N, CA and C atoms as an extended XYZ file, in Angstrom:
276
Properties=species:S:1:pos:R:3:atomname:S:1:resname:S:1:resid:I:1 pbc="F F F"
N         0.850       -1.265       -0.061 N   LEU     1
C        -0.037        0.049       -0.091 CA  LEU     1
C         0.919        1.327       -0.049 C   LEU     1
N         2.202        1.231        0.974 N   LYS     2
C         2.906        2.519        0.870 CA  LYS     2
C         3.238        2.835       -0.438 C   LYS     2
N         3.729        2.135       -1.255 N   GLU     3
C         4.271        2.301       -2.515 CA  GLU     3
C         3.099        2.876       -3.393 C   GLU     3
N         2.218        2.288       -3.474 N   THR     4
C         0.853        2.765       -4.151 CA  THR     4
C         0.312        4.332       -3.664 C   THR     4
N         0.371        4.375       -2.338 N   PHE     5
C        -0.181        5.870       -1.975 CA  PHE     5
C         1.202        6.769       -2.313 C   PHE     5
N         2.397        6.495       -1.983 N   ASP     6
C         3.386        7.280       -2.365 CA  ASP     6
C         3.444        7.999       -3.863 C   ASP     6
N         2.891        7.038       -4.801 N   ARG     7
C         3.110        7.440       -6.095 CA  ARG     7
C         1.739        8.047       -6.690 C   ARG     7
N         0.821        8.084       -5.773 N   MET     8
C        -0.555        8.586       -6.215 CA  MET     8
C        -0.719       10.224       -6.232 C   MET     8
N        -1.038       10.625       -7.218 N   GLY     9
C        -0.935       12.034       -7.666 CA  GLY     9
C        -2.203       12.803       -6.723 C   GLY     9
N        -2.293       13.945       -6.175 N   GLY    10
C        -3.410       14.568       -5.392 CA  GLY    10
C        -3.330       14.237       -4.196 C   GLY    10
N        -2.452       13.371       -3.622 N   LEU    11
C        -2.502       13.172       -2.213 CA  LEU    11
C        -1.226       13.590       -1.381 C   LEU    11
N        -1.482       14.382       -0.453 N   ASP    12
C        -0.707       15.288        0.113 CA  ASP    12
C        -0.057       14.364        1.336 C   ASP    12
N        -0.922       13.685        2.203 N   GLU    13
C        -0.579       12.744        3.408 CA  GLU    13
C        -1.634       11.789        3.556 C   GLU    13
N        -1.025       10.613        3.978 N   TYR    14
C        -2.132        9.568        4.221 CA  TYR    14
C        -1.453        8.921        5.612 C   TYR    14
N        -2.304        7.996        6.379 N   GLN    15
C        -2.251        7.194        7.268 CA  GLN    15
C        -3.179        6.138        7.363 C   GLN    15
N        -2.550        4.934        7.495 N   ILE    16
C        -3.392        3.733        7.675 CA  ILE    16
C        -3.613        3.316        9.124 C   ILE    16
N        -4.847        3.036        9.432 N   VAL    17
C        -5.212        2.888       10.969 CA  VAL    17
C        -5.980        1.512       10.822 C   VAL    17
N        -5.540        0.594       11.807 N   VAL    18
C        -6.223       -0.721       12.299 CA  VAL    18
C        -6.811       -0.590       13.508 C   VAL    18
N        -8.148       -0.731       13.522 N   THR    19
C        -8.910       -0.484       14.653 CA  THR    19
C        -9.830       -1.841       14.808 C   THR    19
N       -10.450       -1.852       15.998 N   ALA    20
C       -11.670       -2.757       16.143 CA  ALA    20
C       -12.903       -2.046       15.935 C   ALA    20
N       -13.723       -2.792       15.391 N   GLN    21
C       -15.076       -2.016       15.018 CA  GLN    21
C       -15.861       -1.612       16.415 C   GLN    21
N       -15.732       -2.583       17.476 N   ASP    22
C       -16.163       -2.185       18.710 CA  ASP    22
C       -14.941       -2.543       19.693 C   ASP    22
N       -14.372       -1.441       20.124 N   PRO    23
C       -13.169       -1.522       20.991 CA  PRO    23
C       -13.453       -2.133       22.352 C   PRO    23
N       -14.694       -2.328       22.777 N   ALA    24
C       -15.236       -2.840       24.044 CA  ALA    24
C       -15.257       -4.429       23.912 C   ALA    24
N       -15.408       -4.865       22.769 N   ASP    25
C       -15.323       -6.407       22.580 CA  ASP    25
C       -14.125       -6.786       21.916 C   ASP    25
N       -13.673       -7.900       22.870 N   ALA    26
C       -12.383       -8.427       22.496 CA  ALA    26
C       -12.477       -9.329       21.195 C   ALA    26
N       -13.666       -9.617       20.878 N   PHE    27
C       -13.755      -10.552       19.654 CA  PHE    27
C       -14.166       -9.655       18.305 C   PHE    27
N       -14.251       -8.531       18.417 N   SER    28
C       -14.733       -7.560       17.369 CA  SER    28
C       -13.882       -7.627       16.125 C   SER    28
N       -14.596       -7.595       15.062 N   MET    29
C       -13.656       -7.328       13.738 CA  MET    29
C       -12.910       -6.293       13.512 C   MET    29
N       -11.958       -6.442       13.028 N   ASP    30
C       -10.916       -5.477       12.685 CA  ASP    30
C       -11.396       -4.409       11.581 C   ASP    30
N       -11.087       -3.394       11.416 N   GLU    31
C       -11.347       -2.410       10.506 CA  GLU    31
C       -10.219       -1.536        9.975 C   GLU    31
N       -10.236       -1.538        8.608 N   LEU    32
C        -9.175       -0.489        8.195 CA  LEU    32
C        -9.458        0.737        7.863 C   LEU    32
N        -8.953        1.805        8.305 N   VAL    33
C        -9.258        3.103        7.998 CA  VAL    33
C        -8.144        3.542        7.323 C   VAL    33
N        -8.279        4.230        6.333 N   VAL    34
C        -7.326        5.106        5.422 CA  VAL    34
C        -7.683        6.601        5.511 C   VAL    34
N        -6.815        7.316        6.399 N   ARG    35
C        -6.971        8.707        6.588 CA  ARG    35
C        -6.166        9.526        5.418 C   ARG    35
N        -6.986       10.317        4.689 N   LEU    36
C        -6.291       10.913        3.310 CA  LEU    36
C        -6.333       12.495        3.538 C   LEU    36
N        -5.396       13.208        3.328 N   ALA    37
C        -5.135       14.504        3.267 CA  ALA    37
C        -4.941       14.998        1.830 C   ALA    37
N        -5.944       15.296        1.198 N   PRO    38
C        -5.823       15.658       -0.342 CA  PRO    38
C        -4.878       16.865       -0.475 C   PRO    38
N        -4.152       16.882       -1.567 N   ALA    39
C        -3.340       18.248       -1.949 CA  ALA    39
C        -4.407       19.145       -2.294 C   ALA    39
N        -3.847       20.302       -2.228 N   ALA    40
C        -4.594       21.513       -2.464 CA  ALA    40
C        -5.092       21.369       -4.076 C   ALA    40
N        -6.384       21.577       -4.227 N   GLY    41
C        -6.977       21.806       -5.768 CA  GLY    41
C        -7.576       20.267       -6.166 C   GLY    41
N        -7.019       19.216       -5.264 N   SER    42
C        -7.726       17.927       -5.590 CA  SER    42
C        -8.929       17.579       -5.086 C   SER    42
N        -9.685       16.789       -5.793 N   ALA    43
C       -10.919       16.531       -5.451 CA  ALA    43
C       -10.868       15.309       -4.481 C   ALA    43
N       -11.434       15.692       -3.305 N   ALA    44
C       -11.448       14.537       -2.255 CA  ALA    44
C       -12.242       13.245       -2.538 C   ALA    44
N       -13.171       13.669       -3.101 N   ALA    45
C       -14.301       12.290       -3.386 CA  ALA    45
C       -13.696       11.360       -4.475 C   ALA    45
N       -12.870       12.142       -5.292 N   GLY    46
C       -12.100       11.284       -6.584 CA  GLY    46
C       -11.123       10.498       -5.853 C   GLY    46
N       -10.349       11.158       -5.012 N   LEU    47
C        -9.213       10.661       -4.566 CA  LEU    47
C        -9.454        9.381       -3.401 C   LEU    47
N       -10.687        9.572       -2.796 N   ALA    48
C       -11.130        8.452       -1.830 CA  ALA    48
C       -11.549        7.235       -2.706 C   ALA    48
N       -12.244        7.420       -3.843 N   ASP    49
C       -12.764        6.433       -4.655 CA  ASP    49
C       -11.451        5.518       -5.154 C   ASP    49
N       -10.353        6.379       -5.520 N   ARG    50
C        -9.147        5.810       -6.228 CA  ARG    50
C        -8.547        4.821       -4.905 C   ARG    50
N        -8.529        5.396       -3.794 N   VAL    51
C        -7.849        4.741       -2.613 CA  VAL    51
C        -8.684        3.283       -2.254 C   VAL    51
N        -9.791        3.429       -2.181 N   VAL    52
C       -10.739        2.303       -1.954 CA  VAL    52
C       -10.514        1.311       -3.032 C   VAL    52
N       -10.554        1.543       -4.279 N   GLU    53
C       -10.218        0.625       -5.379 CA  GLU    53
C        -8.852       -0.026       -5.372 C   GLU    53
N        -7.985        0.605       -4.932 N   ASP    54
C        -6.417        0.315       -4.953 CA  ASP    54
C        -6.382       -0.547       -3.853 C   ASP    54
N        -6.877       -0.233       -2.535 N   VAL    55
C        -6.756       -0.943       -1.397 CA  VAL    55
C        -7.433       -2.301       -1.322 C   VAL    55
N        -8.739       -2.347       -2.164 N   LYS    56
C        -9.240       -3.598       -2.573 CA  LYS    56
C        -8.722       -4.278       -3.517 C   LYS    56
N        -7.988       -4.020       -4.343 N   ARG    57
C        -7.358       -4.538       -5.318 CA  ARG    57
C        -6.007       -5.350       -4.979 C   ARG    57
N        -5.247       -4.397       -3.943 N   LEU    58
C        -4.113       -5.083       -3.269 CA  LEU    58
C        -4.405       -5.968       -2.138 C   LEU    58
N        -5.506       -5.863       -1.519 N   THR    59
C        -5.545       -6.473       -0.190 CA  THR    59
C        -6.870       -7.211        0.010 C   THR    59
N        -7.856       -7.058       -0.893 N   ASN    60
C        -9.026       -7.616       -0.630 CA  ASN    60
C        -9.762       -7.288        0.557 C   ASN    60
N        -9.709       -5.953        0.811 N   LEU    61
C       -10.288       -5.365        2.074 CA  LEU    61
C       -10.843       -4.364        1.520 C   LEU    61
N       -12.049       -3.784        2.136 N   ARG    62
C       -12.502       -2.622        1.730 CA  ARG    62
C       -12.544       -1.810        2.903 C   ARG    62
N       -11.672       -0.700        2.787 N   PRO    63
C       -11.287        0.297        3.849 CA  PRO    63
C       -12.434        1.341        4.132 C   PRO    63
N       -12.467        1.859        5.073 N   THR    64
C       -13.152        3.163        5.456 CA  THR    64
C       -12.147        4.476        5.107 C   THR    64
N       -12.625        5.340        4.468 N   VAL    65
C       -11.745        6.618        4.140 CA  VAL    65
C       -12.200        7.747        4.976 C   VAL    65
N       -11.302        8.312        5.582 N   GLU    66
C       -11.491        9.552        6.377 CA  GLU    66
C       -10.840       10.759        5.603 C   GLU    66
N       -11.506       11.916        5.122 N   ILE    67
C       -10.701       12.984        4.776 CA  ILE    67
C       -10.533       13.845        5.891 C   ILE    67
N        -9.082       13.973        5.894 N   VAL    68
C        -8.906       15.147        7.163 CA  VAL    68
C        -7.833       16.033        6.663 C   VAL    68
N        -7.585       17.199        7.436 N   GLU    69
C        -6.439       18.140        7.154 CA  GLU    69
C        -5.152       17.534        7.463 C   GLU    69
N        -4.294       18.033        6.583 N   ARG    70
C        -2.917       17.617        6.711 CA  ARG    70
C        -2.334       17.299        8.095 C   ARG    70
N        -2.422       18.334        8.814 N   ASP    71
C        -1.880       18.456       10.189 CA  ASP    71
C        -2.479       17.533       11.061 C   ASP    71
N        -3.650       16.995       10.689 N   ARG    72
C        -4.169       15.976       11.649 CA  ARG    72
C        -3.491       14.408       11.511 C   ARG    72
N        -2.775       14.542       10.481 N   ILE    73
C        -1.923       13.228       10.000 CA  ILE    73
C        -0.282       13.588       10.414 C   ILE    73
N         0.077       14.896       10.095 N   TYR    74
C         1.413       14.982       10.198 CA  TYR    74
C         1.790       16.327       10.337 C   TYR    74
N         2.364       16.844       11.449 N   ASP    75
C         2.775       18.180       11.815 CA  ASP    75
C         4.115       18.151       11.718 C   ASP    75
N         4.897       18.796       10.739 N   PRO    76
C         6.238       18.644       10.763 CA  PRO    76
C         6.957       19.616       11.846 C   PRO    76
N         6.316       20.306       12.425 N   GLY    77
C         6.816       21.148       13.543 CA  GLY    77
C         7.023       20.350       15.022 C   GLY    77
N         6.193       19.078       14.800 N   SER    78
C         6.224       18.448       16.159 CA  SER    78
C         6.801       17.105       16.000 C   SER    78
N         6.809       16.449       14.972 N   THR    79
C         7.496       15.067       14.739 CA  THR    79
C         8.220       15.215       13.771 C   THR    79
N         9.392       14.170       13.612 N   GLY    80
C        10.341       14.191       12.585 CA  GLY    80
C         9.930       13.277       11.413 C   GLY    80
N         9.130       12.284       11.480 N   LYS    81
C         8.468       11.539       10.603 CA  LYS    81
C         7.117       11.176       10.624 C   LYS    81
N         6.145       11.192        9.538 N   PRO    82
C         4.789       10.884        9.770 CA  PRO    82
C         4.576        9.469       10.120 C   PRO    82
N         3.775        9.153       10.865 N   LYS    83
C         3.429        7.757       11.252 CA  LYS    83
C         2.341        7.092       10.236 C   LYS    83
N         2.932        6.383        9.619 N   ARG    84
C         2.010        5.932        8.329 CA  ARG    84
C         1.118        4.779        8.706 C   ARG    84
N         1.386        3.788        9.745 N   ILE    85
C         0.631        2.821       10.158 CA  ILE    85
C         0.367        2.923       11.704 C   ILE    85
N        -0.908        2.809       11.911 N   VAL    86
C        -1.181        2.919       13.576 CA  VAL    86
C        -2.054        1.957       13.892 C   VAL    86
N        -1.898        1.101       14.758 N   ASP    87
C        -2.550       -0.258       15.116 CA  ASP    87
C        -3.356        0.250       16.520 C   ASP    87
N        -4.508        0.621       16.515 N   ARG    88
C        -5.218        1.066       17.750 CA  ARG    88
C        -6.010       -0.115       18.493 C   ARG    88
N        -5.712       -1.371       17.932 N   ARG    89
C        -6.602       -2.557       18.515 CA  ARG    89
C        -5.906       -2.996       19.944 C   ARG    89
N        -6.482       -3.455       20.868 N   ARG    90
C        -6.335       -3.993       22.039 CA  ARG    90
C        -5.416       -5.275       22.011 C   ARG    90
N        -4.311       -5.340       22.765 N   ALA    91
C        -3.675       -6.752       22.650 CA  ALA    91
C        -4.658       -7.870       22.902 C   ALA    91
N        -4.566       -8.984       22.395 N   ARG    92
C        -5.623      -10.024       22.799 CA  ARG    92
C        -4.845      -10.971       23.563 C   ARG    92
């Protein structure tokens, strides 16, 4: 996924988040969330559609897409590198 997202035009930043659908349930299904920050002038809806199709093609999973501001993914003033993959699942 990283290589695909790094080559994708119109995308400023991205983050892949793995979380449980119901965090209170230890047996809850996992959910893949892709957080996107479109580049200035890019259509967010078109970008989200491309990301969903690419993720489905590469992983056979259908992600949830969140469109967010760039600084909600990466703030260059506070961290050295963006955190591309975040696992929010509880340890089982």
